[in-house]
N, C-alpha and C positions, 0 to 999 in steps of 0.2 A: 595583891600580885607582886612579886619581884619582877623586874625587867634587869638582864643582864647588859651590862654597857661596856664594850670593848676598850682595850686602853686605845686611844687614839687622841694624837695631839696635831691640831690644825692653827697653821702659823699662817698668817698674810703679812707678806713684806713688800717694800715698798717698790720693786722692780716689777708690780704687778704680777707675780707668779705666786701659786696657794702650792703649798709643799705638806702633804699629809704623811704623817710617819704612823704605821701603825704593826707594832711586832715587828719591827724591820724591814717593813714594806714602801716603799718611797711612790707617790705617785705625783707628777708634776703636767701643771696646766697653766696654760693662758686666762687671766681672769676676765681680761677682757671680750675673751669669745664667749659667744652664746652656749658652747657646748659644755661649759666649767663644770656645773652644777650634775649634767649628766655623766661627764667623766668622771668625776669624783665617785660616783654611784652608778656602777654600770646598770642595775636594775631599771636604772630612770633612761637609760639609752633608747630612744625612742624610735632611733633609725633602723631602717631595711638592711638586715642583715645578709651579706654580700656570699662571704665563706669564712670558713671557722677550720682550724686543726692544728696539728703540733707543726711547729718549726725550729730549729737548731740555731740557738744564738750564738755565733761566732766571737769568741771575746780572747781568744789566744789558749794554747797549751795549757789543761788543764782547769780551764774556764769555762768552755762549752758548755753550755746547759740548753735543753730540750725544754719548751713553753707550750702552753695551750694559747693561740693567736686566732684573735676575732674581729674582723672587718665589718662594720656596718657604714652606713651611706652617713653617719655622722661622727664615728669614733674609731680609732684603731687602738686596740688594748691588748694586752697578753697576761696569763695566769700562769698559777705554779703547775696546774694541771687542767684536764678538762673536768668543769664543774669544781675548780679550786680556788684559791685566793687570789685576788687582782693584785698584780705588782704595778703596773702602770698603764695609763690609757693618754690619748692624745687626739685632739679633735683634727679630723683629717684635711682640715681648713690649712692646719699648721705642717701636712706633708710639704715638703720642698720638691723632693725629686725621687725617682723610683728607677732603677738602672741594672739590668742584669750583669753580673761579674763574673759567672761561670757556669756551666751547664745547671748545676743545682742551687746556685747562691745567688742572690739578689741583695742591694743595699738601698735602704729606705735612709732618706736625708731629712730631718725636720727642722723648723723656723727656732723649735725652741729644746731645751734637752730635754730627751725622752727616754726613760728606764733609770733603774738604780745607780748605773754609772753616770748621769748628768751629760751624756754626749749627744751629738746632734746626728751622727751617723748610726745606723744597725745595720751588720751584714748578717742576713739569715739564710738558711740551708734548708731546705725542701726534701722530701724522702726520695721525689721523683721528677724529672725534667717538664713533666705533664703538671706535677703539683705549684712547680715553681712559675709554670708559664701563668697557671689560673691566679695566683696570687699576685705577679706581676701584673696580670692584664687586670686585676679589680682594682688595686691601689693606684694603675694608671688612670683607669674610669673615673674614681672619686676625685683625684687630682685633676684632672681636666674637669669636672663638673664644676669643682670649687671656681678655678680658675675663670670659667665660663658664667659664675654669679650664679647658676640652676642649682636652686634648693629644692627642686621638685622630687628629688630623689628619697629626701628627709624620711617622707612618708609614703607609702603605695597609692594611688589614685584608684579610686573604685572602678573597676570595668575594666581597667589595663591589663596587659598580661602580668606586669610586674605585683599589681595589688592582687591577682585571682591567684596566684603561684608562689606567692613569698616565701624565701628561704626561713624556719624557724628553728632547726638545730642540724647537725650533722656531726658524723663521727664514727668511730668504729664500734661495734656491737660486735657479741660472739653468738651466732645464731646455733642454739643448741638443738641439736637432735635428741629425741626421743628414744630411738631405738640404737641398741647397742652395736648394731652392724654398721649403725651411719657415723660419721664424724663431725663432731662440730667445728665450726668455720668461724673466722673473724671476716666480719663484710663491713664494708665502709656505707652506712645508712645514712638517708637524706628524708627530713620530713618538711613538708611544705604546707602551704593550705588547702591543696585539694589532694595530695598522695604520698603514702610513704615508701620510696622507693631503697633499694638494694644495689649495690655497686662487687665487682669483684675485690678491689682494695679503692683507697682514694686517687679519684681521677683514670679509677679502671672501666673495665666491660661493665654495662648496663646488665642486670640480669632480672629481676624482676620490679613489678611495684604494686599498691595496692591503693585503690581510690578509697579515699577519708570517708565517701558516704556508705562505702559498704563495709566498715568497722562497727561490731556489734559492741564489743567492748574492751577496754584496755585496763587490765590489772597488777597489781603487783604479786609476783610469785615467790619471792624471798629475798632478803636483806639486800641483792645487788642485781635481781632479774625482775622485768617484765615479762606479761604476755599480752600477745595481740591478738584477738579472734575476729574474723571476718566472717560475712554470710557467702562469700566466695573463695574459691581457692585463690590464692595470688602468690605463693612462692612458683620457684623453679621448680621442684619437686610435686608440686600440686596440693601444697595442702592448703587448710582456710587456717589455720591458727598456728603462731610461732612463738616461743620461748627466746628472749632476747637477755643477754648476759652482759653486765657492764664491769668495770672495774672495781665499783667501791659504790655505797649507797647514795653518795651524794652526787655521782653521774646516773644512777639509776633514777634519782629525784629529778632532775634537769629533764631529762624525757618525758616522765611522768607530768611535769609541768605545763610543757610545751601542747603534750596531747590533751590536757586538761582545759587550756585556753581553747582548741579545736571542736572538741567531742565534749562539753558540758553534760553531764549525765550520764556520760558511758566510761567514765574514768574513775577507779580505785586510787585515792591519793595516798593511802596508806595501808597499814595489813589491818586497820580498825574500820575505814570508811567503806559503808554499803554501797552498793549500785543502786542507782534508782529503781523506783518501782516497775518502770518500764520496761527494763532488761532484766529484771530477775526470772528466774523459772524457778519450778517446783524442787531441783534439785539444788538450791542455793538455800532453800529452807531448814533450820535446824533448831532444836530444842535441848535446853538445859536443866537437870533435874537438880533441885536441893530439898534439905529437908525441910518439914511444914514449920518447925519452928524457928529455924533459920532465916526463912524467907518473911516470917512476921515481923523479926526483928527488924530486919531493913526494912519492910515496909513502915513500920512505926516510927524508925529512926527518921525515914527520909520525909514523914509526914510533918514527922515536928520541925524539919529544917525547912520546910515548905517547897521542898523538889517537885519537878512537875513527874507526871505518869513515865514520860522519857528520857530521864536524868536519873534512874536507879543502877547503881554499879556494884556490882557482887566482885569482892577479892578472888583472885585466882587461886590462894590457897583454901577457901572455902567452897570450892569444887569439887 
């Protein structure tokens, strides 16, 4: 088996900073921080997710960029897009200050350079005043926790409100309407350890929620969509199943992975992974007919190779 290794250069310099350059993406962080390894690889970020969403980086005329930001109890990071490539990450202990500078904008100052521009100040613009207040509140909270030397937020405590309903993912999804008479709408969805909720928009009116213990299965619908089916109606219109469309496959897979963490055995993680036996129905069963001669050829070949009964595959072109 061959493993694809991305072009990546890791340089450790005497100042105690690590700079990673990967296809033009810079990530800066302090090596003396215990968060350095987590910052370099967001998959290792074990902190509690506090909020995420799109913010606009204000750098001047013609240079402003909309990026996907993610704040956990250990890291403040931003990406090219939702489920996109990591651009930069900094440990929350390196946040110096957070202040409002206008109705929609806030300024985040860090102790070390943060981002491709290697500056210590970053001006961020939110889509609304409510969203700006939410980011300002959460950034301020983690800053105060670090100043107080409180590391309890790094992992939820069993039995606490935070641990019981920790945020795993949030973002805009299109709630697809099956009826031609209904209009599909973009809604802000939030997935926690106990429920899936959706709102009119980010920071907007709460519309409905579905307790996770009522979900029967979550399955991939197509390359950019997945379906959630529950035992009880949970949408505002009284439906017990909903199809949710994403902007691309990477975004869809991010949601699927989060659901799979919470609902093992009830999630199809690809177009080819079956549901567990417990949640299958008669309607899920189907048969494929091939010629007798061809089937014997496959059986003989797989027996020769020592393949098990469950590992015999037929090429699509032979069906």
